[in-house]
N, CA, C and O atoms as a DFTB+ gen file, in Angstrom:
232 C
 N C O
     1  1     119.662      11.377     -61.111
     2  2     119.465       9.558     -60.771
     3  2     118.458       9.150     -61.083
     4  3     117.512       9.928     -61.210
     5  1     118.352       8.151     -61.253
     6  2     116.915       7.100     -61.344
     7  2     117.078       5.846     -60.632
     8  3     118.131       5.316     -60.278
     9  1     115.986       5.482     -60.486
    10  2     115.698       4.284     -59.410
    11  2     115.378       2.837     -60.097
    12  3     115.229       1.689     -59.678
    13  1     115.348       3.539     -61.473
    14  2     114.533       2.233     -62.295
    15  2     115.885       1.863     -63.397
    16  3     116.118       2.743     -64.225
    17  1     116.443       1.072     -63.422
    18  2     117.506       0.631     -64.234
    19  2     117.140       0.427     -65.752
    20  3     118.001       0.472     -66.630
    21  1     115.626       0.169     -66.038
    22  2     115.347      -0.059     -67.564
    23  2     115.219       1.425     -67.933
    24  3     115.341       1.689     -69.129
    25  1     115.020       2.298     -67.190
    26  2     114.623       3.598     -67.849
    27  2     115.929       4.114     -68.054
    28  3     116.128       4.553     -69.187
    29  1     117.264       4.199     -66.911
    30  2     118.109       4.546     -67.128
    31  2     119.227       4.076     -68.048
    32  3     120.369       4.514     -68.186
    33  1     118.450       2.835     -68.775
    34  2     119.126       2.101     -69.581
    35  2     119.458       2.594     -70.793
    36  3     120.491       2.786     -71.434
    37  1     117.346       2.873     -71.044
    38  2     117.257       3.790     -72.292
    39  2     117.683       4.719     -72.511
    40  3     118.068       4.743     -73.680
    41  1     117.945       6.051     -71.738
    42  2     118.400       7.033     -71.305
    43  2     119.923       7.228     -71.865
    44  3     120.393       8.236     -72.393
    45  1     120.512       6.071     -71.621
    46  2     121.845       6.164     -71.569
    47  2     122.163       5.832     -73.014
    48  3     122.731       6.663     -73.722
    49  1     121.747       4.418     -73.553
    50  2     121.570       4.135     -75.101
    51  2     120.980       5.300     -76.111
    52  3     121.157       5.372     -77.327
    53  1     120.479       5.896     -75.544
    54  2     119.637       7.463     -76.334
    55  2     120.961       8.564     -76.537
    56  3     121.566       8.955     -77.535
    57  1     121.073       8.826     -75.196
    58  2     122.155      10.040     -74.726
    59  2     123.550       9.565     -75.304
    60  3     124.377      10.427     -75.601
    61  1     123.754       8.617     -75.423
    62  2     125.687       8.126     -76.194
    63  2     124.944       7.911     -77.631
    64  3     125.742       7.424     -78.432
    65  1     123.695       8.122     -78.175
    66  2     123.399       7.798     -79.845
    67  2     123.413       9.119     -79.946
    68  3     124.103       9.674     -80.802
    69  1     122.704       9.745     -79.143
    70  2     122.382      11.393     -79.800
    71  2     123.259      12.375     -79.778
    72  3     123.096      13.378     -80.474
    73  1     124.712      12.153     -78.658
    74  2     125.963      12.891     -78.702
    75  2     127.166      12.129     -79.534
    76  3     128.148      12.728     -79.973
    77  1     126.925      10.647     -79.689
    78  2     127.872      10.160     -80.882
    79  2     129.062      10.252     -80.137
    80  3     130.061      10.599     -80.768
    81  1     129.252       9.873     -78.191
    82  2     130.036       9.637     -77.570
    83  2     129.580       8.373     -76.554
    84  3     128.432       8.084     -76.217
    85  1     130.872       7.692     -76.161
    86  2     130.465       6.863     -74.888
    87  2     129.915       7.795     -73.782
    88  3     130.200       8.960     -73.507
    89  1     129.165       7.050     -73.311
    90  2     128.762       7.053     -72.163
    91  2     129.226       5.914     -70.503
    92  3     129.905       4.888     -70.533
    93  1     128.832       6.312     -69.728
    94  2     128.888       5.195     -68.506
    95  2     127.524       5.435     -67.853
    96  3     126.991       6.502     -67.552
    97  1     126.997       3.895     -67.676
    98  2     125.730       3.983     -66.722
    99  2     126.463       3.406     -65.518
   100  3     127.205       2.430     -65.631
   101  1     126.206       4.128     -64.179
   102  2     126.678       3.990     -63.305
   103  2     125.451       3.799     -61.974
   104  3     124.445       4.507     -62.027
   105  1     125.636       2.768     -60.774
   106  2     125.167       2.496     -59.858
   107  2     125.554       3.460     -58.403
   108  3     126.742       3.655     -58.147
   109  1     124.911       3.800     -57.864
   110  2     125.664       4.716     -56.438
   111  2     124.258       3.837     -55.392
   112  3     123.267       3.580     -56.075
   113  1     124.198       3.561     -54.415
   114  2     123.249       2.643     -53.607
   115  2     122.504       1.941     -54.548
   116  3     122.810       0.930     -55.180
   117  1     121.025       2.906     -54.567
   118  2     120.153       2.253     -55.200
   119  2     120.002       3.259     -56.239
   120  3     118.771       3.227     -56.205
   121  1     120.202       3.960     -56.965
   122  2     120.499       4.677     -58.320
   123  2     121.195       5.152     -59.122
   124  3     122.329       5.554     -58.862
   125  1     120.727       5.195     -60.111
   126  2     121.618       5.045     -61.535
   127  2     122.028       6.662     -61.894
   128  3     121.598       7.747     -61.503
   129  1     123.225       6.183     -62.968
   130  2     123.214       7.933     -63.295
   131  2     124.004       7.521     -64.475
   132  3     124.518       6.410     -64.608
   133  1     124.071       8.621     -65.430
   134  2     124.747       8.404     -66.575
   135  2     125.469       9.671     -66.504
   136  3     125.012      10.538     -65.758
   137  1     126.950       9.997     -67.439
   138  2     127.646      10.522     -68.093
   139  2     128.452      10.117     -68.962
   140  3     128.377       8.982     -69.433
   141  1     129.338      10.972     -69.305
   142  2     130.365      10.584     -70.096
   143  2     131.495       9.735     -70.061
   144  3     132.327       9.878     -69.165
   145  1     131.608       8.964     -70.834
   146  2     132.768       8.111     -70.516
   147  2     134.228       8.313     -70.002
   148  3     134.958       7.619     -69.294
   149  1     134.440       9.936     -70.832
   150  2     135.926      10.076     -70.795
   151  2     135.688      11.032     -69.331
   152  3     136.777      11.478     -68.969
   153  1     134.461      11.485     -68.340
   154  2     134.318      12.634     -67.501
   155  2     134.191      11.720     -66.394
   156  3     134.023      12.270     -65.305
   157  1     134.235      10.251     -66.403
   158  2     133.842       9.573     -65.235
   159  2     135.264       9.019     -64.724
   160  3     136.087       8.459     -65.448
   161  1     135.399       9.262     -63.415
   162  2     136.315       9.138     -62.362
   163  2     135.940       8.367     -61.593
   164  3     136.942       7.936     -61.022
   165  1     134.701       7.716     -61.049
   166  2     134.508       6.894     -59.995
   167  2     134.948       5.317     -59.763
   168  3     136.050       4.844     -60.043
   169  1     134.191       4.844     -59.373
   170  2     134.444       3.394     -59.119
   171  2     134.687       2.662     -60.215
   172  3     133.866       3.003     -61.066
   173  1     135.191       2.073     -60.504
   174  2     134.907       0.744     -61.660
   175  2     134.140      -0.155     -61.371
   176  3     133.559      -0.667     -62.328
   177  1     133.865      -0.642     -60.127
   178  2     132.722      -1.681     -59.528
   179  2     131.526      -1.001     -59.646
   180  3     130.511      -1.698     -59.619
   181  1     131.394       0.266     -59.778
   182  2     129.886       1.125     -60.039
   183  2     129.635       1.238     -61.215
   184  3     128.656       1.941     -61.465
   185  1     130.375       0.624     -62.387
   186  2     129.915       0.974     -63.564
   187  2     129.025      -0.070     -64.156
   188  3     129.556      -1.180     -64.133
   189  1     127.630      -0.042     -64.767
   190  2     127.199      -1.220     -64.756
   191  2     127.156      -1.505     -66.533
   192  3     127.161      -2.643     -67.002
   193  1     127.116      -0.266     -67.361
   194  2     127.689      -0.441     -68.724
   195  2     128.226       0.496     -69.421
   196  3     127.993       1.642     -69.037
   197  1     128.561       0.424     -69.889
   198  2     129.226       1.870     -70.974
   199  2     128.322       1.415     -72.896
   200  3     128.190       0.492     -73.700
   201  1     128.020       2.625     -72.707
   202  2     127.125       2.359     -74.302
   203  2     128.375       3.053     -74.830
   204  3     129.000       3.830     -74.109
   205  1     128.859       2.698     -76.460
   206  2     129.741       3.245     -77.174
   207  2     128.806       3.431     -78.548
   208  3     128.282       2.415     -79.006
   209  1     128.640       4.418     -79.056
   210  2     128.071       4.637     -80.266
   211  2     127.841       4.282     -81.624
   212  3     126.934       4.372     -82.452
   213  1     129.602       3.619     -81.498
   214  2     130.146       3.327     -83.283
   215  2     130.132       1.611     -82.641
   216  3     130.445       0.758     -83.472
   217  1     129.825       1.175     -81.386
   218  2     129.413       0.030     -81.540
   219  2     128.312      -0.825     -81.698
   220  3     127.365      -0.484     -80.990
   221  1     128.108      -1.854     -82.411
   222  2     127.133      -2.375     -83.172
   223  2     126.046      -3.154     -82.145
   224  3     124.826      -3.261     -82.272
   225  1     127.013      -3.703     -80.984
   226  2     126.017      -4.170     -80.002
   227  2     125.433      -3.448     -79.034
   228  3     125.750      -2.270     -79.199
   229  1     124.936      -3.545     -78.373
   230  2     123.626      -2.680     -77.429
   231  2     123.438      -3.596     -75.815
   232  3     122.613      -3.219     -74.983
C-alpha cells in the first residue's frame, strides 16, 4: 500500500503493461493498493482507476 497517489498510479500502469492484464488501483482510508482486476472483490466505490494494457488510453 502507498500513501502517494502518483506513485501508486505509476506502479499500477507499469504492472498492467508488464503482466498484460487489467489491474485495479483502489483506495482504502488514506492508502492506495493495486491488484489484478479479476481478483478484486472489494467495494466498487474504492476503485480509483482500472488500467487495461490493451486500451490506448492511460
